C-alpha positions in Angstrom: 48.7 -14.2 -4.6 49.9 -15.5 -1.0 53.5 -17.2 -1.3 53.3 -20.7 -0.9 56.0 -23.1 1.4 54.5 -26.0 3.1 52.0 -26.5 0.4 54.4 -25.7 -2.6 53.9 -28.5 -5.4 52.4 -30.6 -2.8 50.2 -32.6 -5.6 53.4 -33.8 -7.0 53.1 -37.3 -7.9 54.9 -39.8 -5.3 56.1 -36.7 -3.1 55.2 -39.2 -0.2 58.3 -41.4 -1.4 61.8 -40.5 0.0 63.2 -40.1 -3.6 61.0 -37.6 -4.7 61.3 -35.8 -1.6 65.0 -35.6 -2.2 65.0 -34.5 -5.8 62.9 -31.9 -4.1 66.0 -30.7 -2.0 64.6 -33.1 1.0 67.1 -33.9 3.5 69.8 -32.0 1.6 71.9 -29.1 2.4 69.3 -27.7 4.7 69.5 -30.3 7.2 73.1 -30.8 7.2 73.1 -26.9 7.9 71.0 -27.6 10.5 73.0 -30.3 12.4 76.0 -28.2 11.8 75.0 -25.2 13.9 75.7 -25.2 17.6 72.4 -26.0 19.6 71.9 -22.9 20.8 72.8 -21.0 17.3 70.0 -23.1 15.8 67.5 -22.0 18.9 68.1 -18.5 18.4 67.7 -18.6 14.6 63.9 -20.6 15.2 63.3 -17.7 17.4 64.4 -14.9 15.0 62.0 -16.8 12.6 59.1 -15.5 14.7 57.2 -18.5 14.3 54.4 -19.4 16.4 52.9 -22.5 17.2 50.5 -23.4 14.6 48.5 -25.9 16.6 46.5 -23.4 18.7 48.2 -21.6 21.6 50.3 -19.4 19.1 53.4 -19.7 21.6 57.0 -19.1 20.1 58.6 -22.4 18.8 62.0 -21.0 19.4 61.3 -20.0 23.2 59.5 -22.9 23.5 62.6 -25.3 22.4 64.8 -23.0 24.8 62.9 -24.1 27.9 64.3 -27.9 28.0 67.0 -28.3 30.3 70.4 -28.9 29.8 72.1 -32.5 30.1 72.7 -35.8 29.3 69.6 -37.3 30.3 66.7 -38.4 28.0 65.0 -35.7 26.1 61.9 -36.0 24.2 60.4 -34.4 21.0 56.5 -35.0 20.6 54.6 -34.2 17.4 50.8 -33.8 18.1 49.0 -35.0 15.4 45.9 -35.8 17.0 44.0 -33.2 15.0 40.5 -33.3 16.4 40.0 -29.7 16.5 36.2 -29.5 14.8 37.0 -27.9 11.4 40.5 -29.0 11.3 42.4 -31.0 8.8 45.7 -29.5 7.3 47.6 -31.4 9.3 46.2 -34.8 7.5 46.9 -33.5 4.0 50.7 -32.4 5.3 51.0 -36.0 6.3 49.2 -37.6 3.5 51.1 -35.6 0.8 54.6 -35.1 2.3 55.4 -37.0 5.5 59.0 -36.6 5.2 58.5 -32.9 5.4 57.4 -33.3 9.0 60.1 -36.3 9.9 62.9 -33.7 8.7 60.9 -31.2 10.7 61.4 -33.0 13.8 65.1 -34.1 13.3 65.8 -30.1 13.1 63.6 -29.4 16.3 64.9 -32.8 18.3 68.6 -31.5 17.9 67.6 -27.8 18.7 66.0 -29.4 21.8 69.0 -32.0 22.6 65.9 -34.9 22.2 67.3 -38.1 21.3 63.9 -40.0 21.1 60.7 -38.5 19.3 56.8 -39.9 19.1 54.5 -39.0 16.5 51.2 -39.2 18.7 48.5 -39.4 15.4 44.3 -39.9 15.8 43.1 -43.2 15.8 41.1 -42.5 13.0 43.9 -41.6 10.4 45.0 -44.7 9.8 46.0 -44.0 6.0 48.1 -41.0 7.2 49.6 -43.3 10.0 50.8 -46.1 7.5 52.3 -43.7 4.9 54.4 -42.2 8.2 55.5 -45.3 9.1 56.8 -46.4 5.6 58.4 -43.1 5.3 60.1 -43.7 8.8 61.4 -47.2 7.4 62.5 -45.6 4.3 64.6 -42.7 6.3 66.0 -45.3 8.6 66.9 -47.4 5.5 69.0 -44.5 4.1 70.6 -43.1 7.6 68.4 -40.6 8.6 67.0 -41.7 11.6 68.7 -43.7 13.8 72.3 -43.4 15.3 74.9 -40.8 13.7 72.6 -39.1 11.2 74.0 -38.2 8.0 77.9 -38.6 9.6 77.3 -36.4 12.7 77.2 -37.5 16.7 73.0 -36.9 16.9 71.1 -39.9 17.0 67.0 -40.3 17.1 65.0 -43.1 17.2 61.4 -42.1 15.8 57.8 -43.8 16.5 54.4 -43.5 15.2 51.9 -44.0 18.1 48.0 -44.3 17.3 45.6 -42.4 19.4 42.1 -44.2 20.1 39.7 -41.5 19.0 39.7 -39.1 22.0 39.6 -35.0 21.7 40.9 -34.7 25.1 44.2 -36.5 23.9 44.8 -33.1 21.5 45.5 -31.6 24.8 49.4 -32.1 25.4 49.1 -33.8 29.1 46.6 -36.2 28.4 48.6 -37.1 25.3 51.5 -37.6 27.1 49.1 -39.7 29.8 47.9 -41.6 26.7 51.4 -41.9 25.1 52.4 -43.9 28.5 49.5 -46.2 28.2 47.4 -44.6 30.8 44.2 -42.8 30.7 44.5 -39.5 28.3 43.4 -37.3 31.4 45.2 -33.8 31.7 47.7 -33.1 34.3 48.1 -30.2 36.5 50.5 -27.9 35.8 53.2 -26.9 36.9 55.1 -29.3 36.5 55.2 -28.3 32.3 56.2 -30.7 30.0 59.6 -28.7 29.2 60.7 -30.1 32.7 58.7 -33.3 33.8 56.8 -34.3 30.5 56.8 -37.6 28.6 57.9 -40.7 31.4 58.9 -37.5 33.4 61.6 -36.6 31.2 62.3 -32.9 29.4 59.9 -33.1 26.2 58.9 -30.4 23.4 55.7 -31.0 21.9 54.6 -29.1 18.9 52.1 -29.9 16.0 52.6 -31.2 12.8 52.3 -27.9 10.8 54.8 -26.2 13.1 57.5 -28.9 12.7 57.2 -28.9 9.4 57.7 -25.3 8.9 61.5 -25.7 10.6 63.3 -27.2 7.4 61.9 -24.2 5.0 63.1 -21.8 7.8 66.6 -23.0 7.7 66.2 -23.2 3.8 65.1 -19.5 3.8 67.2 -18.1 6.9 65.0 -16.9 9.7 65.2 -13.1 8.6 63.9 -13.9 5.2 61.1 -15.8 6.4 60.3 -13.2 9.3 59.5 -11.0 6.1 56.6 -12.9 4.9 53.4 -12.3 6.8 53.0 -9.2 9.5 54.5 -8.3 12.8 54.4 -10.7 15.5 52.5 -13.2 13.2 55.4 -14.1 10.5 55.1 -16.5 7.6 52.3 -18.2 5.7 49.3 -20.1 7.8 47.7 -23.4 6.5 43.9 -22.7 6.9 41.1 -25.2 6.8 37.7 -23.7 5.6 34.0 -25.6 6.0 30.5 -24.6 6.3 28.8 -22.7 4.1 31.3 -21.7 1.3 31.5 -22.6 -2.1 34.9 -24.2 -2.1 35.5 -25.6 1.3 39.1 -27.0 1.7 42.7 -26.3 2.9 44.7 -22.9 1.9 47.8 -22.1 2.3 48.2 -18.2 3.2 50.4 -15.5 4.0 49.4 -14.4 7.9 47.8 -10.7 7.9 45.8 -11.8 4.8 41.9 -9.5 4.9 39.8 -12.4 6.3 37.0 -11.4 3.4 40.0 -12.4 1.0 39.9 -15.9 2.9 36.0 -16.5 2.8 35.2 -14.8 -0.3 38.2 -14.7 -2.3 39.6 -18.4 -1.8 36.5 -20.1 -0.6 33.8 -18.4 -2.9 31.6 -17.3 0.2 28.2 -18.9 1.3 26.8 -18.4 -2.3 22.7 -18.4 -3.7 22.4 -14.9 -2.3 23.2 -15.8 1.1 25.7 -14.0 3.6 27.7 -14.4 6.5 26.0 -14.8 9.9 29.0 -15.6 11.9 32.1 -17.3 11.7 34.6 -19.4 13.9 38.2 -18.2 13.0 40.2 -20.5 14.8 37.8 -24.2 15.0 34.6 -24.9 17.1 37.0 -23.7 20.5 37.2 -20.2 19.1 34.8 -17.1 20.2 32.5 -16.5 17.2 33.0 -13.6 15.0 30.1 -12.0 13.1 29.3 -11.0 9.2 30.7 -7.4 10.2 34.0 -8.6 10.9 35.1 -9.9 7.7 37.5 -7.1 7.1 40.1 -8.1 10.1 43.8 -9.0 9.1 43.8 -12.5 10.1 46.5 -13.0 12.1 47.1 -14.0 15.8 47.2 -10.3 17.4 44.2 -9.0 15.3 42.1 -12.2 16.8 42.8 -11.7 19.5 42.1 -7.9 19.8 39.0 -9.1 18.3 37.9 -11.1 21.4 39.0 -14.4 19.5 41.8 -16.4 18.9 43.5 -17.9 15.8 43.7 -21.0 17.2 44.4 -24.0 14.9 43.1 -22.2 11.7 40.2 -23.7 11.1 37.6 -21.1 9.5 34.0 -22.7 10.3 31.1 -20.2 8.2 27.7 -20.1 9.2 25.2 -18.2 6.7 22.1 -16.4 7.6 19.6 -19.4 6.8 21.0 -21.5 9.8 20.0 -20.9 13.6 22.5 -19.7 16.1 20.7 -22.0 18.6 21.3 -24.9 16.4 25.1 -23.9 16.6 25.2 -23.7 20.0 23.6 -26.8 20.9 25.9 -28.9 18.4 29.0 -27.2 19.6 27.8 -28.1 23.4 27.1 -31.3 22.9 30.2 -32.5 21.4 32.4 -30.9 24.3 30.4 -32.3 26.7 31.1 -35.8 24.8 34.4 -35.6 24.7 35.1 -34.1 28.4 37.1 -36.3 30.3 35.2 -35.5 33.9 38.0 -35.0 35.7 37.3 -31.6 37.2 33.7 -30.5 38.1 33.4 -27.2 36.2 34.2 -28.7 32.7 32.5 -32.5 33.9 29.3 -30.1 35.2 29.1 -27.1 33.2 28.9 -28.8 29.7 26.2 -30.7 30.7 24.2 -28.1 32.4 25.0 -26.0 28.9 23.7 -28.7 26.9 20.2 -29.2 29.2 19.6 -25.5 29.3 20.2 -25.1 25.4 17.9 -27.9 25.0 15.5 -26.4 27.4 15.4 -23.5 24.6 14.6 -26.1 21.8 12.1 -27.6 23.4 10.3 -24.3 24.4 10.6 -24.9 27.9 13.5 -21.8 28.7 12.8 -18.0 29.4 15.1 -15.2 29.4 16.6 -16.2 32.5 18.0 -18.9 31.1 20.5 -17.0 28.8 21.9 -15.2 32.0 22.1 -18.6 33.9 23.8 -20.2 30.9 26.2 -17.0 30.2 27.0 -17.2 34.3 27.9 -21.0 33.7 30.3 -20.1 30.7 31.9 -17.5 33.1 32.4 -19.6 35.7 33.8 -22.7 33.7 36.8 -20.2 31.8 39.9 -20.2 33.8 39.0 -22.6 36.2 39.7 -26.6 34.9 42.6 -28.5 34.3 42.8 -28.0 30.7 41.4 -25.7 28.1 38.4 -28.0 27.0 35.9 -26.1 29.4 37.2 -23.1 28.3 36.5 -24.3 24.5 32.7 -24.9 24.9 32.6 -22.0 27.1 34.0 -19.0 25.1 32.1 -19.7 21.5 28.6 -20.3 23.6 29.1 -17.2 25.5 29.8 -15.2 22.6 26.8 -16.4 20.9 24.6 -15.7 24.0 26.3 -12.0 24.0 26.2 -11.4 20.0 23.1 -13.0 19.0 20.9 -12.4 22.2 17.8 -11.1 20.2 17.6 -14.1 18.4 17.8 -16.3 21.1 14.9 -14.5 23.0 13.0 -14.7 19.5 13.7 -17.9 19.5 12.8 -18.9 23.2 9.0 -16.9 22.7 8.8 -19.0 19.5 9.4 -22.2 20.9 7.3 -21.4 24.0 4.5 -20.4 21.7 4.6 -23.9 19.8 5.3 -26.1 22.6 1.7 -24.3 24.4 -0.1 -24.8 20.5 0.8 -28.7 20.7 -0.1 -29.2 24.2 -3.5 -27.4 23.5 -3.9 -29.5 20.4 -2.9 -32.9 22.2 -5.5 -31.9 25.0 -8.1 -31.0 22.4 -7.2 -34.1 20.1 -7.9 -36.2 23.5 -10.6 -38.6 23.7 -13.2 -37.3 25.9 -13.7 -39.3 29.5 -16.2 -41.7 29.8 -19.1 -41.6 32.5 -18.8 -43.9 35.2 -21.9 -46.5 35.2 -21.3 -48.4 38.8 -21.9 -52.3 37.8 -25.0 -53.4 39.4 -24.5 -55.9 42.4 
């Protein structure tokens, strides 16, 4: 059985309140320990834990914190709680059931990075979670855990909750920063990177909810003990959201390196009803798909990368053998076309062309040449956009065309035959033309 860290006793009644969280050890010795450490030593402890970002990129959290420059200027910590990746809903549960775990993690991260101002940027649809966070922040302030001289130290931190307005692009860190500043949420050209010039042009550390919520446990356990969990280069536990064609969808906490088959069939119960896994997204809808032949892969960052995909946000979406790959591809492409901010041409035009080509396949107007054209469009999107939104559509669509080309070709032929039958039926049922009789003068 996987060790539970973040979800240990997550359903305890009242855990969202300060009193119950403190009774569980929150804001106690581990926070005092973190605030008593030299900042550089704390950063090294986070590096030694091997903790990689849980929001999608999988970059070392401690290394990322070390990038912020030294100095007395205002520095910012931003929690990316804009959980908009299709299939991902783990951060919502953390914020709703244990908001103080996130706040305590943010205090530790802010101290390590030297940040004195912090923001939680939460997606607009998470109204209940935002209200829970705001109440928890007020409790922490009243207890002297936020504001000036935290726990009697020289450390100060102010924390605000900022609500987004339902735009997927604001999950991209620079689009998030523009939105937080009151601008339209468009991605920025990098460099400069947020660590040097981020929020309000100041040094900024950005991490997601799960990453920050893990920090108190690393301090409590010690980096070396935490690093023993999981596998090399993928240490610790991971929250995963499983959805799609499974018997027991939901959030689970696993140790990284667990067999994907044990996750999909063991934890989530598999597709059921005699059906089998046709394909699955291992890291949300933006990850290249794997097939039913890939179920024995270890679920960790490096194994997923070697398989040509990514662990991403930890959202596993299962598609069974009764579902058309064309339908899945079209729904995926439509989502990213809708959410594209339109700032750069490859994404704006590429997502639109991809949807149009998939619609041609559905309507019976396409030929197998359209598959080559669609693959070419996807190739020209990847790596040529300001942010990864274009790639997020091109990678899964490209992988579907590559791995299920035969099914695409069969669908094209069937759709063309159907369209021809409908055309002939329409012509045969049309009323016969009436003879023309000139009107006598």
